[in-house]
C-alpha positions as CSV (number, residue, x, y, z in Angstrom):
1,M,2.8,-11.6,0.2
2,L,2.9,-9.6,3.3
3,R,-0.2,-9.2,5.6
4,L,-0.5,-6.0,7.5
5,R,-3.3,-4.6,9.6
6,G,-6.2,-4.6,7.2
7,L,-4.0,-4.7,4.1
8,A,-2.2,-7.3,2.0
9,V,1.0,-6.2,0.1
10,Y,2.4,-8.2,-2.8
11,C,5.8,-7.5,-4.2
12,L,7.3,-8.9,-7.4
13,R,10.7,-8.1,-8.7
14,S,10.4,-5.8,-11.7
15,V,12.0,-6.3,-15.1
16,A,11.6,-2.6,-15.7
17,S,14.0,0.0,-14.3
18,G,11.5,1.6,-11.9
19,Y,8.9,1.0,-9.2
20,R,5.3,0.5,-10.0
21,M,2.3,0.3,-7.7
22,G,-1.3,-0.9,-8.0
23,I,-4.1,-0.3,-5.4
24,V,-7.1,-2.6,-5.1
25,V,-10.1,-1.4,-3.0
26,S,-13.4,-3.3,-3.3
27,R,-16.8,-1.6,-3.4
28,R,-17.6,-3.3,-0.1
29,M,-14.9,-1.1,1.6
30,G,-17.1,2.0,1.4
31,C,-18.5,4.7,-0.9
32,A,-16.5,6.0,-3.8
33,V,-15.3,9.1,-1.9
34,E,-13.8,6.9,0.9
35,R,-12.2,4.5,-1.6
36,N,-10.6,7.3,-3.6
37,K,-9.4,9.1,-0.5
38,F,-7.7,5.9,0.6
39,K,-6.0,5.5,-2.8
40,R,-4.8,9.1,-2.8
41,R,-3.3,8.6,0.6
42,V,-1.5,5.4,-0.4
43,R,-0.2,7.0,-3.6
44,N,1.1,9.9,-1.5
45,L,2.9,7.6,0.9
46,F,4.3,5.4,-1.8
47,G,6.7,8.1,-3.1
48,S,8.4,8.5,0.3
49,I,8.3,4.9,1.4
50,V,9.5,3.3,-1.8
51,T,13.1,4.4,-1.1
52,L,13.2,1.7,1.6
53,L,13.2,-1.1,-1.0
54,P,16.6,-2.1,-2.4
55,N,15.6,-3.3,-5.8
56,P,12.9,-2.0,-8.3
57,C,9.7,-4.0,-7.9
58,D,6.0,-4.0,-8.7
59,I,3.9,-3.6,-5.6
60,L,0.2,-4.3,-5.2
61,V,-1.7,-3.0,-2.2
62,V,-5.0,-4.7,-1.5
63,A,-7.4,-3.4,1.1
64,K,-8.8,-6.4,3.0
65,H,-10.9,-4.8,5.8
66,P,-13.3,-1.8,5.7
67,S,-11.6,-0.2,8.7
68,V,-8.4,0.4,6.7
69,V,-10.2,2.8,4.4
70,Q,-11.2,5.0,7.4
71,M,-7.8,4.8,9.1
72,Q,-6.1,8.0,10.0
73,F,-3.2,9.1,7.8
74,A,-0.6,8.7,10.5
75,D,-1.7,5.2,11.3
76,L,-1.8,4.2,7.6
77,K,1.7,5.6,7.2
78,K,3.0,3.6,10.1
79,N,1.3,0.5,8.9
80,L,2.8,0.8,5.4
81,E,6.3,1.8,6.7
82,D,6.4,-1.3,8.9
83,G,5.4,-3.5,5.9
84,F,8.0,-2.0,3.6
85,Y,10.7,-2.5,6.2
86,K,9.7,-6.2,6.3
87,L,9.8,-6.4,2.5
88,A,13.3,-4.8,2.5
89,E,14.7,-7.6,4.7
């Protein structure tokens, strides 16, 4: 498990031959529009950031704080990139 600013990222080695990702956002994080916007952003970033990982794995991204749902796209990208660099080590 990796804790980032407002997020928790879990990574598990995959038996399958590809990368899979799940996103968990609680109702407490905001209205449906905000939650879905956050999930769309994370899915968009996943395609470009996943190449940083050496082995196929299953990744679970959990929103832990309401501020992360309203985070700017550039800040979210930087936050996830930093986390994926740490996972790659």
